[in-house]
C-alpha positions in Angstrom: -0.2 -0.3 0.1 1.4 3.8 -0.9 1.7 5.5 2.0 -0.4 8.4 1.1 -3.2 5.9 0.6 -2.1 4.3 4.1 -2.9 7.5 5.9 -5.7 8.2 4.0 -7.5 5.2 5.2 -6.2 6.5 8.7 -7.6 10.0 8.2 -11.0 8.8 7.2 -10.9 6.7 10.5 -10.3 9.7 12.7 -13.5 11.5 11.2 -15.2 9.0 12.3 -14.5 8.9 16.0 -16.6 10.9 18.2 -14.2 11.6 21.5 -11.2 13.7 19.2 -8.2 13.7 21.7 -5.7 16.2 21.1 -1.6 16.0 21.4 -0.6 13.5 24.7 -3.8 12.8 25.4 -4.6 11.3 22.3 -2.7 8.3 23.2 -3.4 5.4 25.5 -1.7 5.9 29.1 1.3 3.7 28.6 2.4 5.4 25.4 1.7 9.5 26.7 4.9 9.6 28.3 7.0 10.7 25.3 4.3 13.4 24.3 4.1 15.0 27.6 7.8 15.2 27.9 7.7 17.0 25.0 4.9 19.2 25.7 6.0 20.4 28.9 9.3 21.2 27.1 8.0 23.5 23.6 8.4 27.0 24.9 5.2 28.9 25.1 4.3 31.5 22.3 4.5 35.0 21.6 2.1 36.8 19.7 3.0 35.9 15.9 5.0 32.8 16.9 4.8 30.3 13.6 5.0 26.4 14.4 5.5 24.2 11.9 3.8 20.2 12.1 6.0 18.2 9.7 3.7 15.3 8.0 1.2 16.4 10.2 -1.5 13.7 9.8 -4.9 14.4 11.8 -3.4 17.4 13.4 -3.1 16.2 17.1 0.1 17.8 18.0 -0.6 20.9 15.4 -4.2 21.5 17.8 -2.0 21.2 21.0 0.5 23.8 19.5 -2.7 26.0 18.2 -4.5 25.9 22.0 -1.1 27.0 23.3 -1.3 29.9 21.0 1.0 29.3 18.0 0.1 29.9 14.5 0.1 26.8 13.4 1.0 25.0 9.7 0.6 21.9 8.9 1.8 19.9 5.8 1.4 16.1 4.6 0.6 14.3 1.8 -2.3 12.4 2.7 -5.8 14.8 2.0 -7.8 12.4 4.2 -5.4 13.1 7.0 -5.7 17.0 6.5 -9.6 17.3 6.1 -9.6 15.2 9.4 -7.4 17.7 11.2 -9.8 20.5 9.6 -12.8 18.7 11.3 -10.8 18.5 14.6 -9.1 21.9 14.8 -12.5 23.4 14.4 -13.9 20.9 17.0 -11.7 22.5 19.5 -12.3 25.6 18.6 -8.6 26.4 16.7 -9.4 26.3 13.2 -8.6 29.9 12.5 -5.2 29.1 14.1 -4.5 26.4 11.9 -3.4 26.0 8.3 -3.4 22.6 6.6 -1.8 22.2 3.1 -1.1 18.7 1.0 2.3 19.0 -0.2 6.0 17.5 -0.8 8.0 18.4 2.0 11.4 18.6 0.4 9.2 21.8 -1.8 7.5 23.4 0.6 10.6 23.9 3.4 12.5 25.3 -0.1 10.1 27.6 -0.7 8.5 28.4 3.0 8.8 31.4 5.6 11.0 30.8 8.3 9.4 29.4 11.7 10.1 29.6 15.4 9.1 25.9 16.0 9.5 23.1 13.7 7.9 19.6 14.8 7.5 16.3 13.3 6.6 12.8 15.2 7.2 9.7 13.3 7.5 11.0 9.9 11.5 11.5 9.8 12.1 8.1 8.3 9.8 8.7 5.4 12.7 11.3 4.6 16.5 11.6 3.5 17.5 12.5 7.0 20.2 14.4 5.8 18.4 16.2 3.2 15.3 17.1 5.5 17.6 18.0 8.4 19.5 20.8 6.5 16.3 21.8 5.2 14.9 22.2 8.7 18.0 24.1 10.1 17.3 26.8 6.8 14.1 27.4 7.9 14.4 27.9 11.7 14.7 31.3 12.8 17.8 32.1 14.9 17.1 30.3 18.5 14.3 28.4 16.9 13.6 24.8 18.2 13.1 21.5 16.2 11.4 18.6 18.2 11.1 15.3 17.2 9.5 12.2 18.4 10.3 8.5 16.8 10.4 4.7 17.4 14.0 3.5 18.5 15.2 1.7 15.3 17.9 0.2 17.4 15.8 -1.9 19.8 16.0 -5.1 18.1 13.3 -7.0 20.1 10.9 -3.8 19.9 11.2 -3.9 15.8 11.1 -7.5 15.2 7.6 -7.1 17.3 6.5 -4.4 14.8 7.3 -6.6 12.0 5.8 -9.4 13.2 2.9 -7.5 14.0 2.6 -5.6 10.6 3.1 -8.5 8.9 -0.7 -9.4 8.5 -1.6 -5.6 7.9 -1.6 -3.3 4.6 1.4 -1.0 6.0 4.0 1.1 4.5 7.4 -0.4 4.8 9.0 2.0 5.5 7.7 2.0 9.3 9.0 -1.0 9.9 12.3 -0.7 8.0 13.8 2.8 7.8 13.2 3.9 11.6 15.8 6.2 13.2 18.6 4.6 15.0 20.8 5.8 17.4 23.7 6.4 14.6 20.7 8.8 12.9 20.3 10.7 16.8 24.2 11.5 16.4 23.5 13.0 13.2 21.4 15.3 14.5 23.4 16.2 17.7 26.5 17.2 15.4 23.6 19.3 13.1 22.4 20.5 16.6 25.1 21.4 18.9 22.5 22.7 21.8 20.6 19.7 22.1 19.3 16.9 24.2 17.7 13.3 23.5 15.1 11.6 26.0 14.7 8.4 26.3 11.5 6.1 27.0 10.3 3.0 27.6 6.5 1.8 28.3 5.2 4.8 30.9 8.0 6.4 31.7 9.9 3.5 33.2 13.8 4.9 32.5 15.2 2.6 30.2 18.8 3.0 28.1 18.8 4.0 24.9 19.5 0.8 23.2 16.3 -0.5 24.7 13.7 2.4 24.2 10.4 2.4 22.7 10.4 6.6 22.1 13.0 9.0 22.3 12.4 12.8 21.4 15.1 15.5 20.8 14.9 18.8 20.8 17.8 20.7 19.5 18.1 24.7 18.8 19.2 26.9 16.1 22.0 28.8 17.6 
């Protein structure tokens, strides 16, 4: 199944859910810790502060940022997901603070304005990380923040389990074969010398990097 087709199905499903959570509250309790950590680290915006949600999907993180007061731009390749994002933004009364676009991320970043914050969750593995990070750095304002939340591709047991679980589903293969690994985090830290990384297991149980389920990266443009 093509990436856009898979996320179109997810977007259609999202519009059928009666209760629409956003931000960390959209996840079951045992998986919330990385998202709660990111939300605590996200700076409170000033008037006119711009936020880019790269690969925004149904907009659950876009809406969190908009409710804080950011001017949010969300981009994705799935039109159905973006349609859902618009509905959910309207549901939570932040539609006037959100703009969603179906577009190619590389092309968008080459021509877009600069942003105070660029955020992505579960999307970096769809890109050539070296190309996309250079574009992200270019489009961050001075002292701007880059956040990403990703599944740890270096956790052998976790990813063996993912491949088995997804083997009987229609799923984009990149979600199992191209996850970011510890060496990719090293590259991120090289590009953002002012940065921090936190690893998470189930719930908020401390784990070493090689055994983490998710990691949160926060880099600041110097």
